[in-house]
Every structure is written in structure tokens, then in C-alpha cells.
MDAnalysis code that builds the backbone (N, CA, C; Angstrom):
import MDAnalysis as mda
import numpy as np

u = mda.Universe.empty(510, n_residues=170, atom_resindex=np.repeat(np.arange(170), 3), trajectory=True)
u.add_TopologyAttr("name", ["N", "CA", "C"] * 170)
u.add_TopologyAttr("resid", np.arange(1, 171))
u.add_TopologyAttr("resname", ["UNK", "UNK", "UNK", "UNK", "UNK", "UNK", "UNK", "UNK", "UNK", "UNK", "UNK", "UNK", "UNK", "UNK", "UNK", "UNK", "UNK", "UNK", "UNK", "UNK", "UNK", "UNK", "UNK", "UNK", "UNK", "UNK", "UNK", "UNK", "UNK", "UNK", "UNK", "UNK", "UNK", "UNK", "UNK", "UNK", "UNK", "UNK", "UNK", "UNK", "UNK", "UNK", "UNK", "UNK", "UNK", "UNK", "UNK", "UNK", "UNK", "UNK", "UNK", "UNK", "UNK", "UNK", "UNK", "UNK", "UNK", "UNK", "UNK", "UNK", "UNK", "UNK", "UNK", "UNK", "UNK", "UNK", "UNK", "UNK", "UNK", "UNK", "UNK", "UNK", "UNK", "UNK", "UNK", "UNK", "UNK", "UNK", "UNK", "UNK", "UNK", "UNK", "UNK", "UNK", "UNK", "UNK", "UNK", "UNK", "UNK", "UNK", "UNK", "UNK", "UNK", "UNK", "UNK", "UNK", "UNK", "UNK", "UNK", "UNK", "UNK", "UNK", "UNK", "UNK", "UNK", "UNK", "UNK", "UNK", "UNK", "UNK", "UNK", "UNK", "UNK", "UNK", "UNK", "UNK", "UNK", "UNK", "UNK", "UNK", "UNK", "UNK", "UNK", "UNK", "UNK", "UNK", "UNK", "UNK", "UNK", "UNK", "UNK", "UNK", "UNK", "UNK", "UNK", "UNK", "UNK", "UNK", "UNK", "UNK", "UNK", "UNK", "UNK", "UNK", "UNK", "UNK", "UNK", "UNK", "UNK", "UNK", "UNK", "UNK", "UNK", "UNK", "UNK", "UNK", "UNK", "UNK", "UNK", "UNK", "UNK", "UNK", "UNK", "UNK", "UNK", "UNK", "UNK", "UNK", "UNK", "UNK"])
u.atoms.positions = np.array([
    [101.885, 26.676, -26.528],
    [102.192, 25.264, -26.470],
    [102.526, 24.880, -25.047],
    [101.880, 23.878, -24.528],
    [102.114, 23.426, -23.167],
    [102.876, 22.096, -23.229],
    [103.972, 21.977, -22.479],
    [104.709, 20.710, -22.452],
    [103.806, 19.573, -21.964],
    [104.029, 18.402, -22.512],
    [103.226, 17.230, -22.135],
    [103.292, 17.001, -20.633],
    [102.153, 16.754, -20.028],
    [102.098, 16.418, -18.608],
    [102.067, 17.615, -17.683],
    [102.191, 18.853, -18.222],
    [102.189, 20.029, -17.364],
    [100.771, 20.536, -17.219],
    [100.257, 20.548, -15.994],
    [98.919, 21.050, -15.703],
    [99.044, 22.443, -15.128],
    [98.153, 23.311, -15.551],
    [98.195, 24.686, -15.088],
    [97.037, 24.996, -14.172],
    [97.211, 26.037, -13.366],
    [96.170, 26.457, -12.426],
    [94.955, 26.983, -13.182],
    [93.814, 26.883, -12.555],
    [92.572, 27.384, -13.115],
    [92.649, 28.892, -13.302],
    [92.009, 29.379, -14.353],
    [91.968, 30.808, -14.608],
    [90.763, 31.456, -13.935],
    [90.074, 30.757, -13.084],
    [88.898, 31.265, -12.384],
    [89.305, 32.464, -11.523],
    [88.794, 33.684, -11.827],
    [89.224, 34.869, -11.084],
    [88.826, 34.846, -9.619],
    [87.800, 34.083, -9.250],
    [87.386, 34.004, -7.850],
    [88.381, 33.205, -7.011],
    [89.079, 32.277, -7.650],
    [90.071, 31.468, -6.942],
    [91.451, 32.096, -7.008],
    [91.671, 32.995, -7.959],
    [93.011, 33.547, -8.197],
    [93.611, 34.197, -6.948],
    [92.819, 34.909, -6.160],
    [93.339, 35.584, -4.983],
    [93.779, 34.645, -3.888],
    [93.341, 33.401, -3.933],
    [93.687, 32.441, -2.882],
    [94.831, 31.524, -3.288],
    [95.283, 31.624, -4.517],
    [96.359, 30.750, -4.984],
    [97.709, 31.294, -4.565],
    [98.594, 30.389, -4.207],
    [99.968, 30.752, -3.883],
    [100.679, 31.104, -5.177],
    [101.460, 32.162, -5.178],
    [102.241, 32.512, -6.360],
    [101.405, 33.090, -7.469],
    [100.298, 33.727, -7.141],
    [99.372, 34.213, -8.151],
    [99.992, 35.296, -9.025],
    [101.078, 35.947, -8.597],
    [101.694, 37.018, -9.358],
    [102.481, 36.555, -10.569],
    [102.625, 35.273, -10.785],
    [103.405, 34.755, -11.902],
    [102.450, 34.361, -13.026],
    [102.700, 34.903, -14.220],
    [101.851, 34.617, -15.378],
    [101.963, 33.154, -15.792],
    [100.952, 32.684, -16.526],
    [100.910, 31.279, -16.946],
    [102.139, 30.891, -17.753],
    [102.561, 31.717, -18.699],
    [103.721, 31.368, -19.519],
    [104.982, 31.315, -18.667],
    [105.060, 32.187, -17.659],
    [106.214, 32.150, -16.760],
    [106.214, 30.882, -15.923],
    [105.033, 30.415, -15.536],
    [104.944, 29.147, -14.799],
    [105.460, 27.995, -15.651],
    [105.145, 28.028, -16.940],
    [105.629, 26.983, -17.846],
    [107.152, 27.049, -17.933],
    [107.677, 28.261, -18.064],
    [109.135, 28.432, -18.131],
    [109.791, 27.903, -16.854],
    [109.242, 28.265, -15.702],
    [109.803, 27.805, -14.427],
    [109.728, 26.278, -14.334],
    [108.626, 25.695, -14.753],
    [108.495, 24.235, -14.714],
    [109.533, 23.569, -15.614],
    [109.709, 24.103, -16.818],
    [110.688, 23.522, -17.740],
    [112.111, 23.644, -17.197],
    [112.471, 24.825, -16.680],
    [113.824, 25.018, -16.155],
    [114.051, 24.262, -14.851],
    [112.986, 24.029, -14.090],
    [113.134, 23.217, -12.875],
    [113.473, 21.778, -13.227],
    [112.971, 21.319, -14.342],
    [113.275, 19.958, -14.793],
    [114.611, 19.849, -15.491],
    [115.044, 20.937, -16.151],
    [116.312, 20.947, -16.872],
    [116.868, 22.362, -16.871],
    [117.661, 22.697, -15.866],
    [118.220, 24.034, -15.729],
    [119.206, 24.400, -16.808],
    [119.632, 23.424, -17.610],
    [120.582, 23.696, -18.688],
    [119.896, 23.791, -20.047],
    [118.565, 23.809, -20.046],
    [117.826, 23.900, -21.303],
    [118.230, 25.180, -22.040],
    [118.468, 25.065, -23.345],
    [118.853, 26.229, -24.140],
    [117.645, 27.142, -24.343],
    [117.927, 28.399, -24.630],
    [116.842, 29.331, -24.904],
    [116.086, 28.922, -26.167],
    [116.791, 28.310, -27.109],
    [116.144, 27.835, -28.325],
    [115.117, 26.760, -27.995],
    [115.504, 25.795, -27.168],
    [114.576, 24.721, -26.785],
    [113.450, 25.265, -25.910],
    [113.777, 26.175, -25.018],
    [112.764, 26.786, -24.166],
    [111.735, 27.529, -25.024],
    [112.211, 28.263, -26.019],
    [111.309, 28.986, -26.926],
    [110.423, 28.009, -27.691],
    [111.014, 26.921, -28.155],
    [110.246, 25.922, -28.910],
    [109.134, 25.327, -28.039],
    [109.453, 25.007, -26.788],
    [108.471, 24.347, -25.917],
    [107.408, 25.297, -25.379],
    [107.685, 26.603, -25.408],
    [106.709, 27.568, -24.897],
    [105.964, 28.314, -25.992],
    [106.445, 28.206, -27.226],
    [105.810, 28.933, -28.326],
    [106.243, 30.384, -28.397],
    [107.276, 30.753, -27.656],
    [107.805, 32.118, -27.674],
    [108.961, 32.210, -28.664],
    [109.340, 33.435, -29.013],
    [110.575, 33.622, -29.763],
    [111.739, 33.404, -28.800],
    [112.922, 33.159, -29.330],
    [114.100, 32.968, -28.478],
    [114.344, 34.232, -27.660],
    [114.203, 35.390, -28.290],
    [114.407, 36.660, -27.593],
    [113.410, 36.840, -26.456],
    [112.138, 36.528, -26.701],
    [111.107, 36.664, -25.667],
    [111.356, 35.685, -24.518],
    [111.764, 34.462, -24.846],
    [112.059, 33.476, -23.803],
    [113.224, 33.962, -22.949],
    [114.255, 34.488, -23.592],
    [115.423, 35.005, -22.874],
    [115.021, 36.155, -21.958],
    [114.228, 37.087, -22.457],
    [113.789, 38.228, -21.646],
    [112.976, 37.774, -20.442],
    [112.082, 36.800, -20.647],
    [111.252, 36.320, -19.531],
    [112.101, 35.626, -18.477],
    [113.078, 34.840, -18.907],
    [113.951, 34.165, -17.937],
    [114.730, 35.207, -17.142],
    [115.274, 36.209, -17.804],
    [116.025, 37.253, -17.100],
    [115.120, 37.979, -16.099],
    [113.879, 38.272, -16.506],
    [112.951, 38.945, -15.597],
    [112.627, 38.052, -14.398],
    [112.454, 36.750, -14.631],
    [112.186, 35.813, -13.534],
    [113.390, 35.732, -12.590],
    [114.594, 35.798, -13.135],
    [115.796, 35.804, -12.296],
    [115.879, 37.094, -11.480],
    [115.658, 38.230, -12.127],
    [115.766, 39.522, -11.446],
    [114.706, 39.695, -10.362],
    [113.528, 39.129, -10.570],
    [112.455, 39.272, -9.583],
    [112.588, 38.269, -8.437],
    [113.503, 37.311, -8.571],
    [113.713, 36.337, -7.505],
    [112.863, 35.088, -7.616],
    [112.051, 34.971, -8.673],
    [111.289, 33.736, -8.874],
    [112.268, 32.597, -9.138],
    [113.227, 32.834, -10.040],
    [114.325, 31.882, -10.262],
    [115.487, 32.392, -9.425],
    [115.856, 31.600, -8.423],
    [116.875, 32.034, -7.464],
    [118.288, 31.636, -7.873],
    [118.417, 30.719, -8.823],
    [119.744, 30.316, -9.244],
    [119.695, 28.952, -9.912],
    [120.865, 28.470, -10.286],
    [121.020, 27.182, -10.945],
    [122.131, 26.438, -10.207],
    [122.000, 25.135, -10.092],
    [123.000, 24.382, -9.330],
    [123.235, 23.014, -9.946],
    [124.431, 22.509, -9.767],
    [124.744, 21.146, -10.170],
    [124.281, 20.213, -9.058],
    [123.576, 19.166, -9.411],
    [123.175, 18.160, -8.433],
    [124.230, 17.072, -8.438],
    [124.866, 16.874, -7.304],
    [125.981, 15.936, -7.208],
    [125.532, 14.635, -6.554],
    [126.212, 13.564, -6.904],
    [125.991, 12.282, -6.254],
    [126.745, 12.301, -4.923],
    [125.995, 12.293, -3.820],
    [126.627, 12.331, -2.498],
    [127.581, 11.154, -2.308],
    [127.187, 9.980, -2.792],
    [128.058, 8.806, -2.679],
    [129.387, 9.038, -3.393],
    [129.318, 9.588, -4.607],
    [130.522, 9.777, -5.424],
    [131.451, 10.843, -4.870],
    [130.919, 11.802, -4.105],
    [131.797, 12.841, -3.547],
    [132.202, 12.531, -2.107],
    [131.908, 11.300, -1.654],
    [132.389, 10.859, -0.345],
    [131.489, 11.184, 0.827],
    [130.195, 11.428, 0.565],
    [129.254, 11.720, 1.652],
    [128.048, 10.776, 1.552],
    [128.271, 9.491, 1.758],
    [127.213, 8.510, 1.539],
    [126.143, 8.443, 2.629],
    [126.395, 9.039, 3.790],
    [125.452, 8.929, 4.891],
    [124.625, 10.215, 4.994],
    [123.324, 10.065, 4.821],
    [122.401, 11.191, 4.968],
    [121.574, 10.955, 6.219],
    [121.344, 12.015, 6.969],
    [120.528, 11.905, 8.184],
    [119.697, 13.178, 8.348],
    [118.600, 13.017, 9.078],
    [117.776, 14.148, 9.484],
    [117.933, 14.277, 10.984],
    [118.263, 15.465, 11.425],
    [118.495, 15.713, 12.846],
    [117.467, 16.732, 13.319],
    [116.613, 16.303, 14.231],
    [115.647, 17.214, 14.846],
    [116.309, 17.822, 16.069],
    [116.176, 19.136, 16.218],
    [116.801, 19.782, 17.370],
    [115.781, 20.593, 18.157],
    [116.000, 20.584, 19.459],
    [115.143, 21.316, 20.390],
    [116.054, 21.995, 21.397],
    [116.048, 23.339, 21.415],
    [116.915, 24.056, 22.354],
    [116.600, 23.683, 23.806],
    [117.651, 23.628, 24.629],
    [117.472, 23.342, 26.057],
    [116.680, 24.443, 26.736],
    [116.934, 25.692, 26.360],
    [116.287, 26.837, 26.997],
    [115.298, 27.463, 26.012],
    [114.011, 27.199, 26.201],
    [112.977, 27.721, 25.304],
    [112.893, 29.239, 25.364],
    [113.373, 29.853, 26.425],
    [113.310, 31.311, 26.571],
    [114.500, 32.015, 25.907],
    [115.498, 31.252, 25.476],
    [116.683, 31.844, 24.849],
    [116.328, 32.411, 23.471],
    [117.111, 33.381, 22.982],
    [116.854, 33.929, 21.641],
    [116.898, 32.811, 20.592],
    [116.015, 32.909, 19.604],
    [115.936, 31.865, 18.574],
    [116.873, 32.212, 17.420],
    [118.166, 32.012, 17.642],
    [119.163, 32.294, 16.619],
    [119.898, 31.021, 16.182],
    [119.257, 29.886, 16.398],
    [119.880, 28.601, 16.072],
    [120.300, 28.512, 14.599],
    [119.442, 28.893, 13.638],
    [119.884, 28.784, 12.239],
    [121.155, 29.578, 11.953],
    [121.270, 30.755, 12.524],
    [122.462, 31.571, 12.302],
    [123.695, 30.931, 12.934],
    [123.532, 30.329, 14.097],
    [124.673, 29.690, 14.757],
    [125.118, 28.432, 14.017],
    [124.168, 27.736, 13.378],
    [124.497, 26.492, 12.678],
    [124.946, 26.715, 11.233],
    [124.671, 27.876, 10.695],
    [124.952, 28.138, 9.278],
    [126.385, 27.827, 8.846],
    [127.413, 28.111, 9.644],
    [128.786, 27.813, 9.201],
    [129.118, 26.315, 9.096],
    [128.278, 25.445, 9.617],
    [128.580, 24.009, 9.584],
    [128.232, 23.460, 8.203],
    [129.257, 23.157, 7.414],
    [129.088, 22.775, 6.011],
    [128.310, 21.468, 5.807],
    [128.351, 20.575, 6.774],
    [127.660, 19.285, 6.619],
    [126.143, 19.435, 6.644],
    [125.650, 20.572, 7.112],
    [124.204, 20.810, 7.151],
    [123.765, 21.315, 5.788],
    [123.001, 20.479, 5.097],
    [122.534, 20.809, 3.750],
    [121.295, 21.692, 3.789],
    [120.436, 21.487, 4.769],
    [119.200, 22.276, 4.873],
    [118.798, 22.386, 6.334],
    [118.166, 23.510, 6.666],
    [117.646, 23.749, 8.011],
    [116.205, 24.212, 7.858],
    [115.275, 23.455, 8.435],
    [113.852, 23.755, 8.330],
    [113.283, 24.055, 9.718],
    [112.606, 25.189, 9.848],
    [111.859, 25.494, 11.061],
    [110.555, 24.718, 10.970],
    [110.202, 23.995, 12.035],
    [109.036, 23.120, 11.977],
    [108.125, 23.312, 13.186],
    [106.883, 22.909, 13.016],
    [105.942, 22.858, 14.127],
    [106.024, 21.463, 14.731],
    [105.801, 21.351, 16.019],
    [105.861, 20.055, 16.681],
    [106.752, 20.109, 17.892],
    [107.222, 18.949, 18.329],
    [108.053, 18.877, 19.529],
    [109.410, 19.556, 19.351],
    [110.000, 19.410, 18.158],
    [111.295, 20.029, 17.902],
    [111.098, 21.377, 17.216],
    [112.133, 22.191, 17.222],
    [112.074, 23.513, 16.598],
    [112.581, 23.505, 15.165],
    [113.595, 22.670, 14.896],
    [114.219, 22.630, 13.580],
    [114.511, 21.185, 13.193],
    [114.511, 20.955, 11.893],
    [114.985, 19.679, 11.354],
    [116.084, 20.015, 10.366],
    [117.225, 19.365, 10.545],
    [118.383, 19.573, 9.687],
    [118.564, 18.362, 8.784],
    [118.910, 18.602, 7.538],
    [119.319, 17.516, 6.643],
    [120.827, 17.617, 6.540],
    [121.504, 16.518, 6.856],
    [122.963, 16.520, 6.845],
    [123.493, 15.386, 5.984],
    [124.705, 15.577, 5.488],
    [125.411, 14.534, 4.727],
    [126.826, 14.438, 5.272],
    [127.230, 13.220, 5.600],
    [128.562, 12.984, 6.161],
    [129.170, 11.732, 5.559],
    [130.443, 11.516, 5.863],
    [131.190, 10.406, 5.279],
    [130.988, 9.076, 5.997],
    [130.635, 9.120, 7.304],
    [130.597, 7.868, 8.062],
    [129.789, 8.041, 9.342],
    [129.450, 6.919, 9.996],
    [128.793, 7.035, 11.301],
    [129.634, 7.822, 12.312],
    [130.941, 7.644, 12.283],
    [131.809, 8.393, 13.205],
    [131.725, 9.893, 12.913],
    [131.675, 10.253, 11.633],
    [131.549, 11.670, 11.270],
    [130.196, 12.212, 11.721],
    [129.150, 11.383, 11.658],
    [127.835, 11.807, 12.138],
    [127.870, 12.039, 13.646],
    [128.534, 11.150, 14.361],
    [128.657, 11.308, 15.817],
    [129.372, 12.619, 16.162],
    [130.457, 12.918, 15.446],
    [131.179, 14.169, 15.668],
    [130.296, 15.378, 15.340],
    [129.546, 15.270, 14.251],
    [128.664, 16.361, 13.847],
    [127.576, 16.598, 14.890],
    [127.008, 15.530, 15.426],
    [125.976, 15.672, 16.457],
    [126.523, 16.397, 17.681],
    [127.728, 16.059, 18.086],
    [128.340, 16.751, 19.224],
    [128.535, 18.233, 18.914],
    [128.969, 18.526, 17.695],
    [129.172, 19.924, 17.309],
    [127.839, 20.677, 17.303],
    [126.803, 20.078, 16.735],
    [125.488, 20.728, 16.676],
    [124.948, 20.981, 18.080],
    [125.046, 19.977, 18.946],
    [124.558, 20.142, 20.329],
    [125.271, 21.289, 21.030],
    [126.573, 21.379, 20.824],
    [127.346, 22.439, 21.472],
    [127.036, 23.812, 20.910],
    [127.000, 23.931, 19.605],
    [126.755, 25.225, 18.961],
    [125.326, 25.698, 19.201],
    [124.360, 24.780, 19.090],
    [122.950, 25.160, 19.192],
    [122.433, 25.167, 20.619],
    [123.147, 24.532, 21.535],
    [122.636, 24.405, 22.895],
    [121.306, 23.670, 22.879],
    [121.310, 22.521, 22.234],
    [120.052, 21.822, 21.993],
    [120.207, 20.320, 22.136],
    [119.080, 19.668, 22.364],
    [119.062, 18.205, 22.309],
    [118.752, 17.818, 20.861],
    [119.147, 16.599, 20.486],
    [118.941, 16.149, 19.107],
    [118.246, 14.797, 19.083],
    [117.575, 14.552, 17.977],
    [116.995, 13.242, 17.671],
    [117.330, 12.984, 16.215],
    [117.970, 11.861, 15.941],
    [118.518, 11.609, 14.610],
    [117.825, 10.450, 13.923],
    [117.536, 10.645, 12.635],
    [117.003, 9.600, 11.774],
    [117.986, 9.422, 10.633],
    [118.502, 8.202, 10.473],
    [119.463, 7.916, 9.408],
    [118.708, 7.408, 8.186],
    [119.057, 7.941, 7.021],
    [118.423, 7.554, 5.762],
    [119.057, 6.250, 5.280],
    [118.205, 5.266, 4.999],
    [118.691, 3.987, 4.476],
    [118.818, 4.011, 2.957],
    [117.861, 4.619, 2.284],
    [117.931, 4.777, 0.835],
    [117.063, 5.971, 0.443],
    [117.296, 6.477, -0.752],
    [116.552, 7.638, -1.240],
    [115.987, 7.303, -2.616],
    [114.727, 6.868, -2.662],
    [114.138, 6.547, -3.962],
    [114.084, 7.745, -4.909],
    [113.874, 8.956, -4.394],
    [113.948, 10.165, -5.207],
    [114.127, 11.376, -4.311],
    [114.740, 12.415, -4.870],
    [114.862, 13.712, -4.211],
    [115.203, 14.733, -5.276],
    [115.157, 16.007, -4.890],
    [115.437, 17.117, -5.812],
    [114.489, 17.141, -7.004],
    [113.257, 16.716, -6.762],
    [112.261, 16.751, -7.826],
    [111.859, 18.198, -8.098],
    [111.554, 18.519, -9.353],
    [111.056, 19.868, -9.617],
    [109.716, 20.086, -8.913],
    [109.431, 21.310, -8.529],
    [108.167, 21.555, -7.840],
    [106.968, 21.342, -8.764],
    [105.847, 20.941, -8.182],
    [104.604, 20.811, -8.936],
    [104.010, 22.205, -9.035],
    [104.231, 22.849, -10.167],
    [103.816, 24.242, -10.322],
    [102.375, 24.279, -10.802],
    [101.500, 24.962, -10.032],
    [100.079, 24.997, -10.410],
    [99.856, 25.793, -11.695],
])
């Protein structure tokens, strides 16, 4: 049984070697898609939607967790409600291109940084940050510049129509 709206990758063996994530079986892809949409789904509901027994669904989820396909479960919080209404993306470029590239490790202790992405282009990294106010963003930028030894370019988010969407699993 395939959940409504879930499209699966082609079973064409000639294309299989070129697909990302080819090591995951079709039923496991369905399980991952369902849990990505609702991480609190019960094993009973998961079994019903996949056509597996509850025991088989439980075993597959545990195997997906142990193999690292499912990395964990998290509560998605309202940034506004927890006092962090300002979201920004900060692009950083180290002053010294010849210096060791350990910027992610140096920035890791800064709690306001939600994500750090290595990127191609003019900058080396793009950070997603959440702070309480413009003044807090200004303080954070100074801290990032000092810790990373880098110049920054900041984009402030005005609104977020959607985020944290489940991945489109082939």
C-alpha cells in the first residue's frame, strides 16, 4: 500500500546505479517519507499505511535508525513563541584564504547558529541564525566575524511561507 501522493523511484535497473540513496529499499523509502511527515506516527499507523505487520514496521524503523538513514526525531518549535523572531542568513568569507578551513568547528559553540552550509560561490559558508532582535543580530555578527576571522554579508528574513518540509523521497 502506497500513501496517497507518494511517488516512488523507477525500478529500471539501468538507472538504479545513478540514483542517490539507491541502497534503501522501496518499503523503507515509504517508511522514511511517512515518518518525515509525522515523526510521532505510531507503529500501528505506520504498519497500516505500509501494509506491514506492526512487528515488521518496528523492525524496519529500528534498522533504519541503526544504519543512520533515520538520524533522529525532533520537536519543531515556533521561533516567535520562544523569543527568537528574527531569522537571518549570514554568508561568510574568511579574510585569509590560505588559512586552515576550520570555520565550522570554530562557530559550532555559537547557539544562535541553527545551520552551517559549505557553499560554492563568492562566500565559503552560509549560516542560518535566529535571534531575538536587530541588536542581538548585530552582536552575533561581531562575534562571528571575530571567531571566524571572516567578512559577512547578511540577509534578513521578512517572512517564511514554509520550512522544515519533509524531503521529496524518490
